[in-house]
C-alpha positions in Angstrom: 278.2 207.3 49.1 277.2 205.0 46.0 279.2 202.1 47.2 277.6 202.5 50.6 274.1 202.5 49.0 274.9 199.1 46.9 276.3 197.8 50.2 272.9 198.0 51.8 270.8 197.0 49.1 273.0 194.2 48.6 272.1 193.2 52.4 268.7 193.5 52.1 268.8 191.2 48.9 270.6 188.7 51.1 267.9 189.3 53.9 265.2 188.7 51.7 266.2 185.6 50.0 266.9 184.0 53.8 263.5 184.9 55.0 262.1 183.4 51.6 264.3 180.1 52.5 263.1 179.8 56.0 259.6 180.6 55.1 259.5 177.4 52.6 261.4 175.1 55.1 258.9 175.9 57.7 256.2 175.4 55.3 257.2 172.1 54.0 257.8 170.8 57.3 256.1 167.4 58.7 252.4 168.6 59.6 252.8 166.9 62.8 255.5 169.3 63.9 253.9 172.4 62.9 252.3 175.1 65.2 248.9 175.5 64.5 248.1 179.3 65.1 244.6 180.3 65.3 242.8 183.6 65.7 241.4 183.9 69.1 237.7 185.1 68.7 237.5 185.9 72.3 240.0 188.7 72.3 240.4 190.0 69.2 243.8 191.9 69.5 245.8 188.9 70.1 246.9 185.2 68.8 247.1 182.1 70.6 249.4 179.4 69.6 247.6 175.7 69.7 249.2 172.5 69.1 247.4 170.3 67.2 246.4 167.2 69.3 247.8 164.7 66.9 251.4 166.6 67.8 250.6 166.1 71.5 249.8 162.4 71.2 253.0 161.8 68.9 255.4 163.9 70.9 257.7 162.0 73.1 257.9 164.5 75.8 254.5 165.6 75.9 253.7 161.7 76.0 256.4 161.1 78.6 254.6 163.8 80.8 251.1 162.4 80.9 252.8 159.1 81.9 255.1 160.1 84.3 252.3 162.1 86.7 250.1 159.0 86.0 248.4 157.8 89.4 246.1 154.8 89.4 243.8 154.0 92.1 242.6 150.4 93.0 240.1 150.6 95.8 239.9 147.0 96.2 236.9 145.0 97.6 238.0 142.3 99.7 237.7 138.4 98.5 237.9 139.5 95.1 241.3 138.3 94.3 243.1 141.8 94.9 246.0 140.0 96.5 246.9 138.3 93.3 246.7 141.4 91.3 248.5 143.8 93.7 251.6 141.5 94.0 251.7 141.8 90.1 252.3 145.8 90.3 254.7 145.2 92.9 256.4 142.6 90.7 256.6 145.1 88.0 257.2 148.4 89.9 261.0 148.2 90.0 261.2 147.0 86.3 258.9 149.8 85.2 259.7 152.3 87.1 256.6 153.3 89.2 256.0 153.3 92.8 253.2 151.2 94.4 251.6 152.4 97.8 249.2 150.6 100.2 246.4 152.9 101.6 246.0 151.4 105.4 243.2 152.9 106.9 242.8 152.6 111.0 240.9 149.6 112.3 240.5 148.8 108.2 237.6 151.0 108.0 236.4 151.7 104.2 235.3 155.3 104.4 237.5 158.0 105.1 236.5 160.8 107.6 235.8 164.5 106.3 239.3 165.8 107.3 241.2 162.7 106.0 239.4 163.0 102.5 240.6 166.5 101.8 243.8 165.5 103.2 244.0 162.2 101.0 243.3 164.2 98.0 245.5 167.0 98.2 248.4 164.3 99.2 248.0 162.0 96.4 247.4 164.9 93.7 250.5 167.1 95.0 253.0 164.1 95.8 255.2 164.5 92.7 258.2 162.5 93.8 255.8 159.2 94.0 254.3 159.7 90.4 253.5 157.5 88.4 251.8 155.9 91.0 249.7 152.6 92.1 247.7 153.4 95.1 245.7 150.5 96.3 243.5 149.6 99.3 240.1 148.5 101.0 238.7 152.2 100.4 235.3 153.2 99.3 235.2 155.0 96.0 236.3 158.8 96.7 235.3 161.5 94.5 238.5 164.1 93.6 236.6 166.7 92.3 234.5 167.3 95.6 237.4 168.2 97.1 238.5 171.4 95.3 241.5 170.0 93.6 242.2 171.5 90.3 244.6 169.0 89.0 243.5 166.0 87.0 241.9 163.2 88.5 243.5 159.6 89.1 242.3 156.8 87.2 240.3 154.5 89.4 240.5 150.8 88.5 238.5 147.6 90.3 237.6 144.2 90.1 234.0 142.6 91.0 233.3 139.1 92.1 230.5 136.9 91.9 228.2 138.2 95.6 227.6 134.8 96.5 231.0 133.2 95.7 232.8 136.1 97.8 230.5 135.7 100.5 231.3 132.1 101.0 234.8 132.9 100.5 234.8 135.1 103.2 233.2 132.9 105.4 235.6 130.4 105.0 238.6 132.6 105.3 237.3 133.7 108.3 237.6 130.3 109.6 240.6 128.4 108.0 242.9 131.4 107.2 244.4 130.8 103.4 247.9 129.7 101.7 248.9 133.1 101.9 249.6 133.8 105.4 248.8 129.9 106.9 250.2 130.5 110.4 247.9 133.7 111.4 245.0 132.7 113.0 241.4 134.1 112.0 238.5 135.4 114.0 236.6 132.3 113.3 238.9 129.7 114.1 237.7 126.6 115.5 234.5 127.0 113.9 233.4 124.1 111.8 230.1 125.1 111.0 229.5 124.7 107.3 227.9 127.9 105.2 224.9 125.6 104.7 224.3 124.7 108.4 224.8 128.6 108.7 222.1 129.4 106.5 219.6 127.0 107.7 220.3 128.3 111.3 219.9 131.7 110.2 223.3 132.8 111.6 224.7 136.1 111.3 228.1 135.1 109.6 226.0 133.9 106.5 223.3 136.8 106.5 222.4 138.2 102.8 223.0 141.2 104.0 226.9 140.8 104.6 226.7 140.6 100.8 226.6 144.4 100.8 229.8 145.5 100.1 230.7 146.0 96.0 227.9 148.1 95.7 228.8 150.5 98.7 232.5 150.5 97.4 231.4 152.0 93.9 228.7 154.3 95.4 231.3 155.7 97.6 231.2 158.1 101.1 227.7 159.0 101.2 225.4 157.7 104.2 223.0 156.0 101.6 225.7 153.8 100.0 226.2 151.8 103.0 222.3 150.9 103.7 221.8 147.5 102.8 218.9 147.2 99.9 219.2 150.9 98.8 218.1 151.4 95.4 220.0 155.1 95.1 222.7 153.1 96.3 222.9 150.7 93.5 222.2 153.2 90.9 224.9 155.3 92.2 227.3 152.8 92.1 226.5 151.9 88.5 227.0 155.5 87.5 230.1 155.7 89.0 231.5 152.3 87.5 230.6 153.8 84.0 231.7 157.4 84.7 234.2 157.3 87.1 236.4 154.2 86.7 238.9 153.7 83.6 238.2 150.0 83.9 236.7 147.3 85.9 237.0 143.8 85.4 235.5 140.5 87.3 237.3 138.0 89.2 236.6 135.4 87.1 238.3 136.8 83.9 241.7 138.6 85.4 243.9 137.4 82.9 241.9 139.2 80.6 241.5 142.1 83.0 245.6 142.1 83.4 245.8 141.9 79.4 243.4 144.4 78.7 245.5 147.0 81.4 248.7 146.4 79.9 247.4 147.0 76.2 245.9 150.7 77.6 248.6 151.7 80.5 251.5 150.3 79.4 253.6 153.2 81.8 252.5 150.6 84.5 251.6 147.5 83.3 254.2 146.6 80.3 255.1 143.2 80.5 252.3 142.2 83.0 250.1 139.7 80.9 253.5 137.2 80.4 254.6 137.9 84.2 250.8 137.0 85.4 250.9 133.6 83.2 254.0 132.5 84.3 254.3 133.8 87.9 253.3 131.2 90.6 251.7 134.4 92.3 249.1 134.4 89.7 246.6 132.6 92.3 247.4 133.9 95.7 245.3 133.8 98.8 243.3 130.7 98.1 241.1 129.7 101.2 242.5 126.3 102.9 238.9 124.6 103.3 235.8 125.7 101.4 232.6 123.4 101.0 230.5 124.8 98.0 226.9 125.3 99.3 224.3 123.2 98.2 221.6 124.2 95.7 219.1 124.7 98.5 220.9 127.0 100.1 222.1 129.0 96.7 218.2 129.3 95.8 217.6 130.7 99.3 220.1 133.3 99.4 219.4 134.4 96.0 216.0 135.4 97.0 217.1 137.9 99.1 217.1 141.5 98.0 220.6 142.4 98.8 221.8 139.2 96.5 219.6 140.4 93.7 221.3 144.0 93.7 224.8 143.0 94.4 224.3 140.3 91.3 222.6 143.1 89.0 226.0 145.3 89.7 228.3 142.6 89.2 226.2 141.3 85.8 226.3 145.4 84.7 230.1 145.1 85.2 230.5 142.1 83.2 228.6 143.7 80.5 230.9 146.8 80.6 234.2 144.9 80.5 233.1 142.4 77.6 231.9 145.8 75.7 235.7 147.3 75.9 237.0 144.2 75.1 234.9 143.6 72.0 235.9 147.2 70.9 239.6 146.1 70.7 239.1 144.8 67.1 236.9 146.4 64.2 234.1 143.8 63.6 234.2 141.5 60.7 235.7 138.3 59.6 238.7 139.7 59.0 239.2 141.6 62.1 241.8 144.2 62.6 242.8 145.7 66.0 241.0 149.3 66.2 242.9 152.3 65.1 242.0 155.9 64.6 243.4 158.9 63.1 243.0 162.5 61.7 242.1 164.1 58.8 240.1 166.7 57.0 241.8 169.5 59.5 240.7 173.0 59.0 241.9 175.5 58.8 245.1 175.1 56.4 248.0 175.3 58.7 250.0 176.9 56.0 247.8 179.6 55.5 248.0 182.3 57.8 245.0 183.6 59.9 243.8 186.9 58.8 241.8 189.7 60.7 
């Protein structure tokens, strides 16, 4: 009987030593690998485990989960250099292992019908086999949160161009086509009237109202978005540009746009800057024949309300883009790349929470 008591006592001592060793091992482990246990104040009869955010961002498994579910939507505005940018993604998709999908809407309509809005949102959200994905198409901004889908919203990106440059480019594109598909006959083929002559004669093709496109593309699917000169549409476009878009660049600084995307979203755009600089596809779709408008033509166009509003959106986008670039580095003569870290983390992760 005495021997049996000593035997159980030895087992108890051994178990206690093992517990002490394991406790000290877990306590001394790197803080980034620990689980932070917090008291649940909402339901005081249980605990919840909350992993520190630094652990999440540094965890390869969790980071991979974010990356592999990434969805980017580029609702490209016509004649803003979008073909060059999209071809970059097609060149990168195999190497970086993501899918590129073109959104082809009946008759090149820029607004989805109501049934198609919810179908598109649900499809993009649930199509796991396509993720990570890059969707592109001439589509007005669509708010995913309005469609009742609880999953994370996609990242919207876009490019804008000086409104008169975009209009002039499109005017001559309809007449002469471009070097991307040189043998395709365009709608106004054979019409040799210059843009200056068109403005002087007040023809429909050069009507300043035709510039009303970038604002509705950012404004969205509301009827008011598509009314030329709508002050509400302009303000809604600016709100969406800041609040709903991950990044908006400008055509004139596309190289810098690509560089910033590579830094921010390397899962899709790793190697994009170097490829864009060296590839012969970086300046696709040049209009074959284009005559720059005369100063008096430019002055006349700039008197229109639509040009003034479209230009306001362009300047607003340019300011936001330059601000994003500026924040890449800390200010000062010896500028360093911006970084961040966590400190003063409370409560202490080594101290158990008490009731």
